[in-house]
C-alpha positions in Angstrom: -14.4 -27.4 71.8 -15.2 -28.4 75.4 -14.4 -31.7 77.1 -15.7 -32.7 80.5 -13.2 -34.2 82.9 -14.6 -35.1 86.4 -12.5 -34.1 89.3 -10.7 -36.3 91.8 -13.8 -37.2 93.6 -17.5 -37.6 92.9 -18.0 -33.8 93.3 -18.2 -31.0 90.9 -17.0 -31.5 87.3 -14.1 -29.5 86.0 -14.4 -28.4 82.3 -11.2 -28.5 80.4 -10.8 -26.6 77.1 -9.1 -28.9 74.6 -5.8 -27.6 73.5 -5.1 -25.3 76.4 -6.1 -28.0 79.0 -7.2 -25.3 81.4 -10.5 -24.9 83.2 -12.6 -21.8 82.7 -11.7 -20.6 86.2 -8.0 -21.0 85.4 -8.4 -19.1 82.2 -10.2 -16.4 84.1 -7.3 -16.1 86.5 -4.9 -16.0 83.5 -6.8 -13.2 81.7 -7.1 -11.1 84.9 -3.3 -11.5 85.5 -2.7 -10.4 81.9 -5.0 -7.4 82.5 -2.8 -6.3 85.5 0.2 -6.3 83.2 -1.6 -4.3 80.4 -2.9 -1.7 82.9 0.4 0.2 82.7 -0.2 0.8 79.0 -3.8 2.0 79.2 -5.0 5.6 79.2 -4.8 7.1 82.7 -8.6 7.4 83.0 -9.0 3.6 82.4 -6.3 2.4 84.7 -8.0 2.6 88.1 -11.2 0.7 87.2 -9.3 -1.9 85.2 -6.9 -2.5 88.1 -9.7 -2.9 90.6 -11.7 -5.2 88.4 -8.7 -7.4 87.3 -7.4 -7.6 90.9 -10.8 -8.6 92.3 -11.3 -11.3 89.7 -7.8 -12.7 90.2 -8.2 -12.8 94.0 -11.6 -14.5 93.8 -10.3 -17.0 91.2 -7.3 -17.8 93.3 -9.4 -18.3 96.4 -11.8 -20.7 94.7 -9.0 -22.6 93.0 -7.2 -22.8 96.4 -10.3 -24.6 97.8 -11.1 -26.8 94.8 -7.4 -27.6 94.0 -4.7 -25.3 92.7 -2.6 -26.9 90.1 1.1 -26.1 90.0 0.7 -24.9 86.4 -1.1 -21.8 87.7 1.8 -20.8 90.0 3.7 -18.9 87.3 0.5 -17.0 86.4 0.1 -15.9 90.1 3.8 -15.0 90.3 3.6 -12.8 87.2 0.4 -11.2 88.6 2.0 -10.6 91.9 4.9 -8.7 90.3 2.6 -6.6 88.2 0.1 -5.9 91.0 2.0 -3.0 92.7 2.4 -1.1 89.5 -1.2 -1.7 88.5 -2.5 -0.4 91.8 -0.1 2.5 92.0 -2.6 5.0 90.4 -5.1 4.3 93.3 -2.6 5.8 95.8 -2.0 9.1 94.1 -3.3 12.3 95.6 -6.4 13.9 94.1 -5.6 16.5 91.5 -2.1 15.3 90.8 -1.4 13.5 87.5 -0.6 9.8 87.7 3.1 9.1 87.6 4.4 6.1 85.7 7.8 5.0 84.6 9.1 5.8 81.2 8.0 3.3 78.6 11.5 2.0 77.9 11.9 1.3 81.6 8.5 -0.3 82.1 8.7 -2.5 79.0 11.2 -5.1 80.3 9.2 -5.5 83.5 5.9 -5.9 81.6 7.5 -8.5 79.3 8.9 -10.4 82.2 5.5 -10.5 83.9 3.8 -11.6 80.7 6.5 -14.3 80.2 5.8 -15.7 83.6 2.1 -15.7 83.0 2.5 -17.4 79.7 4.3 -20.2 81.5 0.9 -21.2 82.9 -0.8 -22.3 79.7 2.4 -23.7 78.3 2.9 -26.0 81.4 -0.8 -26.9 81.4 -0.4 -27.9 77.7 2.8 -29.9 78.4 1.5 -31.7 81.5 -2.3 -31.7 81.3 -5.0 -33.5 83.1 -5.5 -36.3 80.5 -8.7 -36.3 78.5 -9.6 -39.8 77.5 -11.1 -40.4 74.0 -14.7 -41.5 73.7 -14.8 -45.3 72.8 -16.2 -45.8 69.4 -17.8 -49.2 69.8 -21.5 -50.0 70.4 -21.2 -50.8 74.1 -20.8 -48.6 77.1 -17.8 -49.7 79.3 -17.8 -50.9 82.9 -14.7 -51.7 85.0 -13.9 -53.4 88.3 -10.8 -54.5 90.2 -10.3 -58.0 91.5 -7.4 -59.6 93.5 -6.5 -63.3 93.2 -3.9 -65.4 95.0 -2.3 -68.5 93.4 -2.1 -71.0 96.3 0.0 -73.3 94.1 2.8 -70.8 93.5 5.2 -69.3 96.0 6.1 -65.6 95.8 9.7 -65.6 94.6 10.3 -61.9 95.4 10.0 -62.4 99.2 11.9 -64.8 101.5 8.7 -66.0 103.3 8.1 -69.7 102.2 4.4 -69.3 103.0 3.9 -66.2 100.8 1.9 -67.0 97.7 1.8 -65.1 94.5 -1.0 -62.5 94.4 -2.0 -60.4 91.4 -4.4 -57.4 91.1 -6.4 -57.4 87.9 -8.6 -54.6 86.4 -11.4 -55.7 84.1 -13.0 -53.6 81.4 -16.2 -55.1 79.9 -19.2 -54.3 77.8 -21.8 -52.6 80.0 -25.2 -51.1 80.0 -25.5 -47.4 79.5 -25.3 -45.6 82.8 -27.6 -42.7 83.6 -26.3 -39.2 82.8 -24.2 -37.8 85.6 -22.9 -41.1 86.7 -19.3 -40.6 87.9 -16.6 -42.1 85.6 -13.9 -44.4 86.9 -10.9 -42.8 88.6 -7.8 -43.2 86.5 -4.8 -45.1 87.9 -6.7 -46.5 90.9 -9.9 -47.3 92.7 -9.6 -44.1 94.8 -7.9 -40.8 94.7 -5.3 -41.9 97.3 -4.5 -45.0 95.2 -4.2 -42.9 92.1 -1.8 -40.5 93.8 0.3 -43.4 95.1 0.6 -45.0 91.7 1.2 -41.6 90.0 4.1 -40.8 92.4 5.6 -44.2 91.9 5.5 -43.9 88.1 7.1 -40.5 88.3 9.9 -41.8 90.5 10.4 -44.7 88.1 11.3 -42.4 85.2 13.1 -39.8 87.4 10.5 -37.1 87.2 9.5 -34.9 90.1 6.0 -36.1 91.2 4.4 -32.6 91.0 4.9 -32.5 87.2 2.3 -35.2 86.7 0.1 -34.4 89.7 -2.8 -33.7 87.2 -2.9 -37.3 86.2 -4.6 -38.5 89.4 -7.4 -36.0 88.8 -8.4 -37.7 85.5 -11.4 -39.8 84.9 -11.6 -42.4 82.2 -14.7 -43.2 80.1 -15.8 -46.3 82.0 -18.0 -46.7 85.1 -17.0 -48.7 88.1 -19.2 -51.8 88.7 -21.6 -50.8 85.8 -24.1 -53.6 85.0 -22.9 -56.0 82.3 -24.5 -55.4 78.9 -27.7 -57.2 78.3 -28.3 -60.1 75.9 -26.6 -63.5 75.8 -23.5 -62.5 73.9 -20.3 -64.1 75.2 -17.3 -61.9 75.2 -13.8 -62.9 73.9 -11.1 -62.4 76.5 -8.0 -60.2 76.1 -5.3 -60.3 78.8 -2.8 -57.5 79.1 0.6 -57.2 80.8 2.1 -53.7 81.2 5.7 -52.7 80.6 8.5 -53.0 83.1 7.5 -50.9 86.1 4.2 -50.3 84.4 0.8 -50.7 86.0 -2.5 -52.3 85.0 -4.1 -49.0 84.1 -1.3 -47.8 81.7 -3.4 -48.7 78.6 -6.8 -47.6 79.8 -7.8 -45.8 76.6 -6.8 -48.9 74.6 -8.7 -51.3 77.0 -11.9 -49.1 76.9 -11.9 -49.1 73.1 -11.6 -52.9 73.0 -14.4 -53.3 75.6 -16.7 -51.0 73.7 -16.4 -53.4 70.8 -17.4 -56.4 72.8 -14.2 -57.7 74.4 -13.4 -58.4 78.1 -10.0 -56.9 78.8 -8.1 -58.0 81.9 -5.0 -56.0 82.7 -2.6 -57.1 85.4 -0.5 -55.5 88.1 2.5 -57.7 88.7 3.6 -57.1 92.3 7.2 -56.3 92.9 7.5 -55.5 89.2 4.8 -52.9 88.7 5.7 -49.4 90.0 3.2 -49.6 92.8 0.4 -52.2 93.6 -2.1 -51.3 96.3 -3.5 -54.6 97.7 -6.9 -55.2 99.2 -5.6 -55.0 102.7 -4.2 -51.5 102.1 -0.5 -52.5 101.7 1.4 -51.0 98.9 4.0 -53.2 97.1 6.6 -51.3 95.1 8.9 -52.5 92.4 11.9 -54.7 93.3 13.2 -55.1 89.8 16.1 -53.0 88.6 18.9 -53.1 86.0 22.3 -54.4 87.0 24.2 -52.5 84.3 25.6 -55.7 82.9 23.9 -56.6 79.6 24.3 -60.4 80.0 23.0 -60.4 83.6 20.2 -58.0 82.7 19.1 -60.4 80.0 18.9 -63.3 82.5 17.0 -61.1 85.0 14.6 -60.0 82.3 14.0 -63.6 81.3 13.2 -64.5 84.9 10.8 -61.6 85.3 9.1 -62.4 82.0 8.6 -66.0 83.2 6.9 -64.8 86.3 4.6 -62.5 84.3 3.8 -65.4 81.9 2.7 -67.6 84.8 0.6 -64.7 86.1 -1.2 -64.4 82.8 -2.0 -68.2 82.7 -3.2 -68.1 86.2 -5.5 -65.1 85.5 -7.0 -66.9 82.5 -7.9 -69.8 84.8 -9.5 -67.5 87.3 -11.5 -65.8 84.5 -12.7 -69.2 83.3 -14.0 -69.9 86.8 -15.5 -66.5 87.0 -17.6 -67.0 83.9 -18.8 -70.5 84.8 -22.3 -71.2 86.1 -22.5 -71.2 89.8 -19.8 -68.5 90.4 -22.5 -66.0 91.3 -20.5 -63.3 89.4 -22.3 -60.8 87.1 -20.1 -62.1 84.3 -21.3 -65.7 84.8 -22.0 -67.1 81.3 -20.7 -64.1 79.5 -17.0 -64.9 79.1 -15.7 -67.0 76.2 -12.3 -68.0 77.5 -12.1 -70.4 74.5 -11.5 -67.3 72.5 -8.6 -65.7 74.5 -5.7 -63.5 73.4 -2.7 -62.5 75.4 -1.2 -59.0 74.9 1.4 -56.7 76.5 3.5 -53.6 76.1 7.3 -53.6 76.2 8.3 -56.4 78.7 4.6 -57.2 78.9 4.8 -58.0 75.2 7.7 -60.4 75.9 5.6 -62.0 78.6 2.7 -62.4 76.2 4.9 -64.3 73.8 6.1 -66.6 76.6 2.6 -67.1 78.0 1.3 -68.3 74.5 4.2 -70.7 74.3 3.3 -72.2 77.7 -0.4 -72.1 77.5 -2.3 -73.3 74.4 -5.5 -71.7 75.6 -4.3 -68.4 74.2 -5.4 -68.3 70.5 -3.6 -65.1 69.5 -0.8 -62.8 70.7 -0.3 -59.0 70.5 3.1 -57.6 71.3 3.1 -53.8 71.6 6.7 -52.8 71.0 8.1 -55.6 73.2 11.7 -56.9 73.1 11.4 -60.7 73.3 13.0 -62.2 76.4 13.5 -65.9 77.4 13.5 -69.0 75.3 12.4 -69.0 71.7 11.0 -72.5 72.0 8.6 -74.2 71.6 7.7 -72.5 68.4 4.5 -70.4 68.4 1.7 -72.0 66.4 -0.7 -69.1 67.0 -1.0 -65.9 65.0 1.1 -62.9 66.4 0.7 -59.2 65.8 3.9 -57.3 66.7 3.5 -53.6 66.6 6.7 -51.5 66.7 7.8 -47.9 66.7 9.8 -46.7 63.7 13.3 -48.1 64.2 16.2 -45.6 64.2 19.9 -45.6 64.9 19.1 -45.2 68.6 17.1 -48.4 68.7 18.7 -51.3 70.4 20.5 -53.2 67.7 19.4 -56.5 69.1 15.7 -55.6 69.0 14.8 -56.3 65.3 16.9 -59.5 65.0 15.4 -60.9 68.2 11.8 -60.0 67.2 12.4 -61.4 63.7 13.8 -64.6 65.2 10.8 -65.0 67.4 8.3 -64.5 64.6 10.2 -66.6 62.1 10.2 -69.6 64.5 6.4 -69.6 64.6 4.3 -72.0 62.5 1.3 -69.6 62.2 1.0 -66.4 60.2 2.6 -63.4 62.0 2.4 -59.7 61.3 4.9 -57.0 62.1 3.4 -53.6 61.9 5.7 -50.6 62.1 3.7 -47.5 63.0 5.1 -44.3 61.5 5.4 -41.5 63.9 5.2 -43.8 66.9 7.6 -43.9 69.9 7.8 -46.5 72.6 5.3 -44.7 74.8 2.8 -44.2 71.9 1.6 -47.7 72.7 0.2 -46.7 76.1 -1.7 -43.8 77.6 1.5 -41.6 77.9 0.6 -39.3 74.9 -2.5 -38.2 76.8 -0.6 -36.6 79.6 3.1 -36.3 78.8 4.7 -33.4 76.8 4.0 -33.9 73.1 7.7 -34.3 72.3 8.2 -36.7 69.4 11.2 -38.4 71.0 9.1 -39.2 74.1 5.6 -39.9 72.8 5.9 -39.9 69.0 4.3 -37.5 66.6 0.8 -39.1 66.2 -0.9 -36.7 68.5 -2.5 -37.1 71.9 -5.7 -38.9 70.9 -4.6 -40.4 67.6 -1.9 -42.6 69.3 -4.4 -44.7 71.3 -6.8 -44.8 68.3 -4.2 -46.2 66.0 -2.9 -48.8 68.5 -6.5 -49.9 69.4 -7.6 -49.9 65.8 -4.9 -52.2 64.6 -5.4 -54.5 67.7 -9.2 -54.7 67.0 -8.6 -55.6 63.3 -6.3 -58.4 64.4 -8.5 -59.7 67.2 -11.7 -59.6 65.1 -10.0 -61.8 62.5 -8.3 -64.3 64.9 -10.8 -64.6 67.8 -14.0 -63.9 66.0 -13.1 -65.4 62.6 -14.5 -62.4 60.8 -13.9 -62.6 57.1 -11.9 -59.9 55.3 -8.4 -58.9 54.2 -6.5 -58.7 57.5 -3.3 -57.7 55.9 -5.1 -54.9 54.1 -6.8 -53.7 57.2 -3.5 -53.7 59.2 -1.7 -51.9 56.3 -3.9 -48.9 56.9 -2.1 -48.3 60.2 1.5 -48.5 59.1 4.2 -50.5 57.2 3.3 -54.2 57.4 5.4 -57.3 57.0 3.6 -60.6 56.8 5.3 -63.9 57.6 3.4 -66.9 56.5 3.8 -70.5 57.8 7.0 -72.1 56.5 8.9 -68.8 56.5 7.2 -67.2 53.5 6.6 -63.4 53.2 
């Protein structure tokens, strides 16, 4: 099966073979490198022609890839080919009439295996750290996206000493759009431009202690949405879903999830929280990196997390206000008259989930809450009187012992029905785009698979939002149960 993944600019499209996550040109280089290793084991008459053909194909492939962008995953392929090349070309240097000399097979075998092992490192590394391929949204709408920046003139920036600095947030919107013409470039992943995507990718890698080159394929990815696509026709007004990323996370970390929701008729607004997100590129070109870090003391860290969560919650309320103005008549925005901020949900992953819970406590405009594996921080009062969906990974002995009691306390204090959905096979990063581009190691990204993870998380989210924001009839508990182990807490503490 073939998937099409646009390159880092609006130029040629690179085709990626699903499973190997390599382009046809990279596979051609791989096969020619293997041919150079195999030459030693061919009949003497076939060796010269095979050597010339494989060497020529490898050279041309490497030259083209060097111009269009050589991924580090191909370096072991080229290294293995370079080691095999002198032996493959040796028959071309023999004198006419003399038989070709070659090492005894038991001497040549270790070298051939070593070269083949190096070459095999190419597809293995491409599979482990691929250019992510985003799943096609399943809803009835195409998806558009845009980025806006808003400054809250009423709120000082607490992360800087400047008393005149005001809190600024960068927000990416995904919305139902008209179908774009074939060939229209898809939106860059992680940023508005390739440079922004590389800046954000490098910051995310630093945040988890990975060398940046390991994930240098991620900025090459394109999502399924189109920047500034025209809003879908008709008079339908779209419910609004706000999203806060995890600690050190960025607004684009749940792109697959956001695009799926938008394709089903929702406006998704995901926030960058400056000085908390790994890297935020502002409209004036400045890059703001994270200022939050653990102190190592559990009690102090809890106080810090509560403070950061409060800032995020205020950001979410501010953005809802801005969206309300954006959708009102007279704003001159393409979304004028199309946003239904009276049907708004607040969501988040990890610390963003904690921020969503706090935002709903502080702002009654949010009608529903989705917490994606978020540890609650901050006060547990006032009690939540809006429905909550808390999705969690399968809890193990390695899970923070405080997590489940704290989450249970937060849900039990609510006066509306809440749902805790434990997703079998999920890990903490299963609730974001991580499974699309990180090594498929269950301890890291769970065992749901690269594309199934975002499908499961988005599917459960849609079932909950359709019931709570759109009042669609049906058995919500039954629908959620299809995605995992469900616990329902009814008003008054019943189960």
